[in-house]
C-alpha positions in Angstrom: 92.9 142.7 39.4 91.3 139.9 38.4 91.7 138.5 41.5 90.5 141.3 43.6 87.3 141.3 41.3 86.6 137.6 41.8 87.4 138.5 45.5 84.7 141.4 45.8 82.2 138.9 43.4 82.4 135.9 46.3 82.6 138.3 49.1 79.5 140.0 47.8 77.7 136.8 46.8 77.8 135.9 50.6 76.1 139.5 51.8 72.3 139.1 50.9 70.2 141.5 53.0 66.6 140.3 54.0 65.2 142.6 51.3 67.4 141.0 48.6 66.6 137.7 49.3 62.8 138.2 49.5 62.9 140.1 46.0 64.8 136.7 44.7 62.4 134.3 46.2 59.4 136.3 44.6 61.1 136.9 41.1 62.2 133.1 41.6 58.8 132.0 42.6 56.9 134.1 39.5 59.1 132.1 36.9 59.0 128.7 39.0 56.4 127.5 36.2 58.7 128.5 33.5 61.9 126.5 35.0 59.3 123.4 35.5 58.6 123.2 31.7 61.9 124.5 30.1 65.6 123.3 29.7 67.1 126.9 29.3 67.9 127.5 32.6 70.7 129.7 32.0 68.6 132.5 30.3 65.8 132.4 33.0 68.6 133.2 35.5 69.7 136.2 33.3 66.4 137.6 33.2 66.4 136.9 36.9 69.5 138.6 37.4 68.1 141.9 34.9 64.8 142.0 37.4 67.2 142.1 40.4 69.0 144.9 38.9 65.7 146.6 38.3 64.9 146.7 41.7 68.5 148.0 42.6 70.1 144.9 43.4 73.2 144.1 41.6 73.4 140.3 41.1 74.7 137.9 38.6 72.6 135.1 37.3 75.4 133.1 39.0 75.0 134.8 42.5 71.2 134.5 41.8 71.5 130.9 41.2 74.1 129.8 44.0 71.8 131.7 46.8 68.7 130.0 45.4 70.2 126.7 45.9 71.6 127.8 49.5 68.1 128.6 50.3 66.4 125.2 49.0 69.3 123.3 50.6 68.4 124.8 54.2 64.9 125.1 53.3 65.1 121.0 53.0 67.1 120.5 56.0 65.0 122.4 58.3 62.0 120.8 57.1 63.4 117.3 58.1 64.8 118.2 61.4 62.5 121.0 63.0 58.9 121.7 63.9 56.7 124.3 61.9 56.9 126.8 64.8 60.6 127.0 65.1 61.5 126.5 61.6 59.4 129.6 60.9 61.3 131.5 63.7 65.0 130.1 62.8 64.5 130.2 58.9 62.9 133.8 58.0 62.4 132.3 54.6 60.5 129.5 55.0 57.0 130.8 54.2 58.3 132.0 50.8 59.8 128.7 49.7 57.0 126.7 51.4 54.8 128.7 49.0 56.7 127.9 46.0 57.0 124.2 46.7 53.4 123.8 47.9 52.5 125.6 44.2 55.0 123.3 42.2 53.6 120.3 44.0 49.8 121.4 43.4 50.9 121.7 39.9 52.8 118.6 39.5 49.9 116.8 40.7 47.4 118.6 38.5 49.3 117.9 35.4 49.6 114.1 36.6 45.9 113.7 37.2 45.0 115.2 33.8 47.8 112.6 32.3 45.5 109.8 33.8 47.9 108.1 36.3 45.7 106.6 38.9 47.2 105.1 41.8 48.6 107.4 44.8 51.8 105.1 44.6 52.4 106.1 40.9 51.8 109.9 41.6 54.4 109.6 44.4 56.6 107.9 41.9 56.2 110.5 39.2 56.7 114.0 41.4 59.8 112.3 43.2 61.1 111.4 39.2 60.3 114.9 38.3 62.4 116.6 41.3 65.1 114.2 40.4 65.1 115.0 36.5 65.1 118.4 37.5 68.0 118.8 39.7 70.1 116.4 37.4 69.1 118.8 34.5 70.8 121.4 36.9 73.9 119.4 37.5 74.5 118.8 33.8 73.7 122.4 32.6 76.5 123.3 35.2 78.9 121.0 33.7 78.5 122.1 30.2 78.6 125.2 31.0 81.8 125.0 33.0 83.5 123.4 30.1 82.3 126.2 27.6 83.7 128.7 30.0 86.7 127.1 30.3 87.5 126.5 26.6 86.5 130.0 25.8 88.2 131.9 28.8 91.0 133.4 26.5 88.4 134.5 23.6 86.5 136.5 26.5 89.8 138.1 27.3 90.4 139.4 24.0 86.9 140.3 23.5 87.1 142.3 27.0 90.1 144.0 26.0 88.4 145.3 22.8 85.2 146.2 24.6 87.3 148.5 26.9 88.4 150.9 23.8 84.6 151.1 22.4 83.6 153.6 25.3 80.9 153.7 28.0 78.1 154.4 25.2 78.6 151.3 23.4 79.1 148.9 26.3 75.6 150.6 27.5 74.2 149.8 24.0 75.6 146.3 24.3 74.0 145.8 27.6 70.5 147.0 26.4 70.7 144.8 23.0 71.6 142.1 25.2 68.7 142.6 27.7 66.6 142.8 24.5 67.6 139.6 22.9 67.3 138.1 26.4 63.7 139.0 26.8 63.2 138.4 23.0 64.0 134.5 23.7 61.9 134.8 26.8 58.8 136.0 24.9 59.2 133.0 22.4 59.7 130.4 25.0 56.9 131.4 26.9 54.7 131.6 23.9 55.8 128.1 23.2 54.7 127.0 27.1 51.6 129.1 26.5 50.7 127.0 23.6 51.9 123.5 25.7 49.5 124.6 28.5 46.6 125.3 26.0 47.1 121.8 24.7 47.1 120.4 28.1 44.0 122.4 29.5 42.2 121.3 26.3 43.3 117.9 27.1 41.6 118.1 30.5 38.3 120.0 29.4 37.9 117.0 27.0 38.5 114.4 29.9 36.1 116.7 31.9 33.1 116.6 29.1 33.7 113.2 28.5 33.2 112.6 32.5 30.3 114.8 32.6 28.5 113.0 29.4 28.9 109.6 31.2 27.7 111.3 34.2 24.8 112.7 32.6 23.7 109.4 31.0 24.0 107.6 34.2 21.4 110.2 35.7 19.2 109.9 32.6 18.9 105.9 33.2 18.4 106.1 36.9 15.7 108.7 35.9 14.1 106.4 33.3 14.4 103.4 35.8 12.5 105.5 38.7 10.0 106.7 35.8 9.7 103.4 35.1 9.2 102.2 38.6 6.8 104.7 39.3 4.5 104.0 36.4 4.7 100.2 37.5 3.4 101.4 40.8 0.7 103.3 39.7 -0.5 100.5 37.5 -0.6 98.3 40.5 -2.3 100.7 42.3 -4.7 101.4 39.6 -5.5 97.3 39.3 -5.9 97.3 42.9 -8.5 99.9 42.8 -10.4 98.3 39.7 -10.3 95.0 41.5 -11.6 96.5 45.2 -14.7 98.2 43.2 -15.3 94.9 41.5 -15.7 93.4 44.4 -17.7 96.1 46.0 -19.9 95.8 43.2 -20.4 92.4 43.5 -21.2 92.4 47.5 -23.7 95.3 46.3 -25.2 93.0 44.2 -25.1 89.9 46.6 -26.9 92.0 49.3 -29.3 93.4 46.7 -30.1 90.1 45.8 -30.2 88.7 49.2 -32.6 91.6 50.3 -35.2 91.1 47.5 -35.3 87.3 48.2 -36.1 88.0 52.0 -38.6 90.9 50.7 -40.6 88.3 48.0 -40.6 85.7 51.0 -42.6 87.8 53.3 -44.8 89.2 50.5 -46.0 85.3 50.5 
């Protein structure tokens, strides 16, 4: 019986319809930011499985996770070897995955800028390190999950035997309670993430305000310098005008004196 279930599960996991895969990518894309922020990925895959069930697709967390990894691997391979037009034709989920990773890269880039990483080389190194750390965390989690599952196998079998005796209503209640607990833990985690993001946003705003203040001070300094230069220019213009008027008055006085002298000579 157990062998049959495993075979069925394996077969089921390989037969994903187009619509089912699109739903998985949509749900996974909505939670991508949360995957970036938390180390409890197992909980998130359980939520994805629950959301898939709500959409009418019965998939286990492991099946969802495995399908996602296969899609990402295919996306990376196609991105390296094919042109964009051929890629979109050969790989029907390219646009969805490209959108998820583009959003992720933009978000990581924004975080790095908020942290004050200056050079392009440092940014690229930090982004590469982030993706490597994420993959390493996935591998570590899988190893730990495998160890826990292997050591608790007999315990689970005993619990399964007991659970079959409790009736379908009890099973449904347990399933509902499990989902409620998952959602409750997820909401707590989301609240913590929102607080962390709020701190990042506040730091970003403070940095922006500081830059704005520096820019205003520079503009005020430039404006003051412009006013000083304008005032000096007006003063020079005024001095030139006064000097020209004085020269004009002297010239008038000289002409008047000459005319008066000529006039007095004629009278004599």
